[in-house]
Gaussian input, Z-matrix of N, CA and C with variables (Angstrom, degrees):
# hf/3-21g

backbone

0 1
 N
 C     1     B1
 C     2     B2     1     A1
 N     3     B3     2     A2     1     D1
 C     4     B4     3     A3     2     D2
 C     5     B5     4     A4     3     D3
 N     6     B6     5     A5     4     D4
 C     7     B7     6     A6     5     D5
 C     8     B8     7     A7     6     D6
 N     9     B9     8     A8     7     D7
 C    10    B10     9     A9     8     D8
 C    11    B11    10    A10     9     D9
 N    12    B12    11    A11    10    D10
 C    13    B13    12    A12    11    D11
 C    14    B14    13    A13    12    D12
 N    15    B15    14    A14    13    D13
 C    16    B16    15    A15    14    D14
 C    17    B17    16    A16    15    D15
 N    18    B18    17    A17    16    D16
 C    19    B19    18    A18    17    D17
 C    20    B20    19    A19    18    D18
 N    21    B21    20    A20    19    D19
 C    22    B22    21    A21    20    D20
 C    23    B23    22    A22    21    D21
 N    24    B24    23    A23    22    D22
 C    25    B25    24    A24    23    D23
 C    26    B26    25    A25    24    D24
 N    27    B27    26    A26    25    D25
 C    28    B28    27    A27    26    D26
 C    29    B29    28    A28    27    D27
 N    30    B30    29    A29    28    D28
 C    31    B31    30    A30    29    D29
 C    32    B32    31    A31    30    D30
 N    33    B33    32    A32    31    D31
 C    34    B34    33    A33    32    D32
 C    35    B35    34    A34    33    D33
 N    36    B36    35    A35    34    D34
 C    37    B37    36    A36    35    D35
 C    38    B38    37    A37    36    D36
 N    39    B39    38    A38    37    D37
 C    40    B40    39    A39    38    D38
 C    41    B41    40    A40    39    D39
 N    42    B42    41    A41    40    D40
 C    43    B43    42    A42    41    D41
 C    44    B44    43    A43    42    D42
 N    45    B45    44    A44    43    D43
 C    46    B46    45    A45    44    D44
 C    47    B47    46    A46    45    D45
 N    48    B48    47    A47    46    D46
 C    49    B49    48    A48    47    D47
 C    50    B50    49    A49    48    D48
 N    51    B51    50    A50    49    D49
 C    52    B52    51    A51    50    D50
 C    53    B53    52    A52    51    D51
 N    54    B54    53    A53    52    D52
 C    55    B55    54    A54    53    D53
 C    56    B56    55    A55    54    D54
 N    57    B57    56    A56    55    D55
 C    58    B58    57    A57    56    D56
 C    59    B59    58    A58    57    D57
 N    60    B60    59    A59    58    D58
 C    61    B61    60    A60    59    D59
 C    62    B62    61    A61    60    D60
 N    63    B63    62    A62    61    D61
 C    64    B64    63    A63    62    D62
 C    65    B65    64    A64    63    D63
 N    66    B66    65    A65    64    D64
 C    67    B67    66    A66    65    D65
 C    68    B68    67    A67    66    D66
 N    69    B69    68    A68    67    D67
 C    70    B70    69    A69    68    D68
 C    71    B71    70    A70    69    D69
 N    72    B72    71    A71    70    D70
 C    73    B73    72    A72    71    D71
 C    74    B74    73    A73    72    D72
 N    75    B75    74    A74    73    D73
 C    76    B76    75    A75    74    D74
 C    77    B77    76    A76    75    D75
 N    78    B78    77    A77    76    D76
 C    79    B79    78    A78    77    D77
 C    80    B80    79    A79    78    D78
 N    81    B81    80    A80    79    D79
 C    82    B82    81    A81    80    D80
 C    83    B83    82    A82    81    D81
 N    84    B84    83    A83    82    D82
 C    85    B85    84    A84    83    D83
 C    86    B86    85    A85    84    D84
 N    87    B87    86    A86    85    D85
 C    88    B88    87    A87    86    D86
 C    89    B89    88    A88    87    D87
 N    90    B90    89    A89    88    D88
 C    91    B91    90    A90    89    D89
 C    92    B92    91    A91    90    D90
 N    93    B93    92    A92    91    D91
 C    94    B94    93    A93    92    D92
 C    95    B95    94    A94    93    D93
 N    96    B96    95    A95    94    D94
 C    97    B97    96    A96    95    D95
 C    98    B98    97    A97    96    D96
 N    99    B99    98    A98    97    D97
 C   100   B100    99    A99    98    D98
 C   101   B101   100   A100    99    D99
 N   102   B102   101   A101   100   D100
 C   103   B103   102   A102   101   D101
 C   104   B104   103   A103   102   D102
 N   105   B105   104   A104   103   D103
 C   106   B106   105   A105   104   D104
 C   107   B107   106   A106   105   D105
 N   108   B108   107   A107   106   D106
 C   109   B109   108   A108   107   D107
 C   110   B110   109   A109   108   D108
 N   111   B111   110   A110   109   D109
 C   112   B112   111   A111   110   D110
 C   113   B113   112   A112   111   D111
 N   114   B114   113   A113   112   D112
 C   115   B115   114   A114   113   D113
 C   116   B116   115   A115   114   D114
 N   117   B117   116   A116   115   D115
 C   118   B118   117   A117   116   D116
 C   119   B119   118   A118   117   D117
 N   120   B120   119   A119   118   D118
 C   121   B121   120   A120   119   D119
 C   122   B122   121   A121   120   D120
 N   123   B123   122   A122   121   D121
 C   124   B124   123   A123   122   D122
 C   125   B125   124   A124   123   D123
 N   126   B126   125   A125   124   D124
 C   127   B127   126   A126   125   D125
 C   128   B128   127   A127   126   D126
 N   129   B129   128   A128   127   D127
 C   130   B130   129   A129   128   D128
 C   131   B131   130   A130   129   D129
 N   132   B132   131   A131   130   D130
 C   133   B133   132   A132   131   D131
 C   134   B134   133   A133   132   D132
 N   135   B135   134   A134   133   D133
 C   136   B136   135   A135   134   D134
 C   137   B137   136   A136   135   D135
 N   138   B138   137   A137   136   D136
 C   139   B139   138   A138   137   D137
 C   140   B140   139   A139   138   D138
 N   141   B141   140   A140   139   D139
 C   142   B142   141   A141   140   D140
 C   143   B143   142   A142   141   D141
 N   144   B144   143   A143   142   D142
 C   145   B145   144   A144   143   D143
 C   146   B146   145   A145   144   D144
 N   147   B147   146   A146   145   D145
 C   148   B148   147   A147   146   D146
 C   149   B149   148   A148   147   D147
 N   150   B150   149   A149   148   D148
 C   151   B151   150   A150   149   D149
 C   152   B152   151   A151   150   D150
 N   153   B153   152   A152   151   D151
 C   154   B154   153   A153   152   D152
 C   155   B155   154   A154   153   D153
 N   156   B156   155   A155   154   D154
 C   157   B157   156   A156   155   D155
 C   158   B158   157   A157   156   D156
 N   159   B159   158   A158   157   D157
 C   160   B160   159   A159   158   D158
 C   161   B161   160   A160   159   D159

   B1=1.4002
   B2=1.4554
   B3=1.3836
   B4=1.5734
   B5=1.5096
   B6=1.2664
   B7=1.4025
   B8=1.4744
   B9=1.3290
   B10=1.4090
   B11=1.4461
   B12=1.3140
   B13=1.4419
   B14=1.4032
   B15=1.4385
   B16=1.5466
   B17=1.6092
   B18=1.2459
   B19=1.4403
   B20=1.3622
   B21=1.2888
   B22=1.5229
   B23=1.6323
   B24=1.2696
   B25=1.4926
   B26=1.6301
   B27=1.3913
   B28=1.3077
   B29=1.4294
   B30=1.3637
   B31=1.4027
   B32=1.6778
   B33=1.2691
   B34=1.3978
   B35=1.5366
   B36=1.1928
   B37=1.5532
   B38=1.5254
   B39=1.4037
   B40=1.3890
   B41=1.5370
   B42=1.3641
   B43=1.5794
   B44=1.5704
   B45=1.2640
   B46=1.4777
   B47=1.4586
   B48=1.3255
   B49=1.4890
   B50=1.5768
   B51=1.3247
   B52=1.4831
   B53=1.5756
   B54=1.3234
   B55=1.4039
   B56=1.5026
   B57=1.3156
   B58=1.4748
   B59=1.5899
   B60=1.2800
   B61=1.5081
   B62=1.5262
   B63=1.3779
   B64=1.5478
   B65=1.5118
   B66=1.2323
   B67=1.4696
   B68=1.5178
   B69=1.3655
   B70=1.5385
   B71=1.4025
   B72=1.4205
   B73=1.4542
   B74=1.5075
   B75=1.2855
   B76=1.5082
   B77=1.5030
   B78=1.3123
   B79=1.4183
   B80=1.5124
   B81=1.2931
   B82=1.4030
   B83=1.5882
   B84=1.2859
   B85=1.5739
   B86=1.4969
   B87=1.2375
   B88=1.5971
   B89=1.5092
   B90=1.2949
   B91=1.3306
   B92=1.6103
   B93=1.2236
   B94=1.5089
   B95=1.5987
   B96=1.2974
   B97=1.4259
   B98=1.4919
   B99=1.2938
   B100=1.3899
   B101=1.5611
   B102=1.3527
   B103=1.5345
   B104=1.5262
   B105=1.2575
   B106=1.4603
   B107=1.5783
   B108=1.3732
   B109=1.4551
   B110=1.5989
   B111=1.3807
   B112=1.4198
   B113=1.5727
   B114=1.3138
   B115=1.5313
   B116=1.4105
   B117=1.4278
   B118=1.4654
   B119=1.4954
   B120=1.2693
   B121=1.3754
   B122=1.5529
   B123=1.2259
   B124=1.4199
   B125=1.4564
   B126=1.4387
   B127=1.3655
   B128=1.3787
   B129=1.4499
   B130=1.4154
   B131=1.4966
   B132=1.4031
   B133=1.5061
   B134=1.5886
   B135=1.3251
   B136=1.5421
   B137=1.4865
   B138=1.3672
   B139=1.3833
   B140=1.5332
   B141=1.3259
   B142=1.4530
   B143=1.4928
   B144=1.2623
   B145=1.4466
   B146=1.4396
   B147=1.3150
   B148=1.4507
   B149=1.5176
   B150=1.4469
   B151=1.4547
   B152=1.5381
   B153=1.4178
   B154=1.4126
   B155=1.5935
   B156=1.3846
   B157=1.3777
   B158=1.6154
   B159=1.2775
   B160=1.3779
   B161=1.4080
   A1=116.50
   A2=110.43
   A3=111.64
   A4=109.52
   A5=120.22
   A6=116.10
   A7=119.54
   A8=116.93
   A9=123.30
   A10=117.46
   A11=115.89
   A12=119.72
   A13=121.43
   A14=107.77
   A15=117.71
   A16=105.03
   A17=129.01
   A18=126.85
   A19=109.81
   A20=122.62
   A21=129.41
   A22=110.64
   A23=114.30
   A24=116.26
   A25=110.01
   A26=118.78
   A27=119.69
   A28=117.24
   A29=123.00
   A30=124.22
   A31=105.83
   A32=121.58
   A33=125.23
   A34=106.76
   A35=120.69
   A36=122.09
   A37=106.60
   A38=118.17
   A39=119.12
   A40=116.08
   A41=115.52
   A42=118.52
   A43=103.50
   A44=115.63
   A45=120.18
   A46=116.25
   A47=111.97
   A48=117.18
   A49=108.40
   A50=114.84
   A51=116.18
   A52=108.44
   A53=121.54
   A54=122.48
   A55=112.43
   A56=118.76
   A57=119.85
   A58=110.09
   A59=116.21
   A60=117.57
   A61=109.04
   A62=111.93
   A63=111.74
   A64=113.39
   A65=114.83
   A66=120.17
   A67=112.30
   A68=114.56
   A69=119.03
   A70=106.77
   A71=121.23
   A72=122.66
   A73=113.10
   A74=118.97
   A75=125.49
   A76=103.33
   A77=127.06
   A78=120.89
   A79=112.95
   A80=118.85
   A81=119.84
   A82=109.88
   A83=113.36
   A84=116.88
   A85=105.28
   A86=122.39
   A87=119.02
   A88=111.20
   A89=119.69
   A90=125.00
   A91=111.23
   A92=114.31
   A93=126.91
   A94=104.93
   A95=120.00
   A96=119.72
   A97=109.95
   A98=121.34
   A99=120.55
   A100=120.76
   A101=109.43
   A102=119.17
   A103=109.12
   A104=118.84
   A105=121.08
   A106=113.09
   A107=110.38
   A108=113.87
   A109=107.49
   A110=115.12
   A111=115.56
   A112=111.55
   A113=115.44
   A114=119.27
   A115=110.90
   A116=114.26
   A117=118.80
   A118=109.77
   A119=121.54
   A120=123.44
   A121=117.60
   A122=118.42
   A123=127.38
   A124=114.39
   A125=123.49
   A126=130.99
   A127=113.90
   A128=116.91
   A129=119.46
   A130=119.77
   A131=111.05
   A132=112.55
   A133=103.04
   A134=111.99
   A135=116.62
   A136=111.96
   A137=115.77
   A138=126.34
   A139=109.65
   A140=123.21
   A141=127.54
   A142=106.00
   A143=115.75
   A144=123.72
   A145=118.57
   A146=120.83
   A147=123.44
   A148=109.54
   A149=111.46
   A150=114.28
   A151=112.83
   A152=112.95
   A153=118.58
   A154=109.86
   A155=117.74
   A156=112.48
   A157=116.27
   A158=116.14
   A159=120.64
   A160=118.12
   D1=-44.71
   D2=178.39
   D3=-70.08
   D4=-34.47
   D5=176.07
   D6=-60.89
   D7=-38.26
   D8=168.87
   D9=-58.15
   D10=-41.36
   D11=171.54
   D12=-60.80
   D13=-39.18
   D14=178.30
   D15=-72.44
   D16=-32.12
   D17=-178.46
   D18=-74.92
   D19=-25.32
   D20=-174.17
   D21=-86.48
   D22=-14.51
   D23=-173.65
   D24=-71.13
   D25=114.69
   D26=179.13
   D27=-68.68
   D28=-7.24
   D29=-179.04
   D30=-87.70
   D31=-6.38
   D32=177.48
   D33=-75.21
   D34=-31.87
   D35=-172.30
   D36=-138.32
   D37=68.67
   D38=-177.89
   D39=-66.62
   D40=-24.41
   D41=178.88
   D42=-65.34
   D43=-39.10
   D44=177.06
   D45=-56.54
   D46=-49.05
   D47=179.04
   D48=-63.16
   D49=-44.48
   D50=-179.34
   D51=-61.10
   D52=-39.62
   D53=177.95
   D54=-62.44
   D55=-42.51
   D56=-177.86
   D57=-71.17
   D58=-33.73
   D59=178.36
   D60=-65.19
   D61=-39.34
   D62=-179.83
   D63=-75.58
   D64=-32.07
   D65=174.08
   D66=-61.26
   D67=-51.37
   D68=-176.69
   D69=-62.86
   D70=-45.59
   D71=-177.18
   D72=-58.54
   D73=-47.49
   D74=-178.49
   D75=-63.76
   D76=-45.49
   D77=-173.38
   D78=-77.08
   D79=-25.40
   D80=177.49
   D81=-78.82
   D82=-35.54
   D83=173.11
   D84=-62.60
   D85=-44.98
   D86=-179.29
   D87=-63.13
   D88=-36.67
   D89=175.05
   D90=-59.20
   D91=-52.08
   D92=-179.38
   D93=-59.26
   D94=-47.92
   D95=-178.06
   D96=-67.47
   D97=-36.73
   D98=170.20
   D99=-59.35
   D100=-38.45
   D101=170.98
   D102=-58.65
   D103=-44.04
   D104=-179.39
   D105=-65.43
   D106=-42.51
   D107=-176.48
   D108=-66.49
   D109=-43.05
   D110=-178.88
   D111=-64.59
   D112=-33.91
   D113=-177.78
   D114=-66.07
   D115=-40.52
   D116=-178.60
   D117=-65.12
   D118=-32.31
   D119=176.91
   D120=-65.53
   D121=-33.32
   D122=-174.75
   D123=-95.44
   D124=-25.26
   D125=-178.76
   D126=-92.66
   D127=143.95
   D128=167.10
   D129=-94.05
   D130=3.44
   D131=-178.00
   D132=-110.26
   D133=155.72
   D134=-179.87
   D135=-62.65
   D136=131.04
   D137=173.17
   D138=-96.23
   D139=123.47
   D140=175.19
   D141=-115.95
   D142=114.15
   D143=175.41
   D144=-101.36
   D145=148.44
   D146=176.30
   D147=-127.51
   D148=132.66
   D149=176.31
   D150=-113.81
   D151=19.56
   D152=-178.89
   D153=-72.51
   D154=-20.12
   D155=176.35
   D156=-81.15
   D157=2.26
   D158=166.25
   D159=-97.00

């Protein structure tokens, strides 16, 4: 049980945590940009997107 707790400690591998945060951010941003592109194709009104929240 103690070994499982030790393996799950995010502080043991901070570079792994940094990598995952960057990876997730990059892919979520890509999904968001695709949503904006598709929305602009089907709408006749201007679409204004902001990526400042990422």
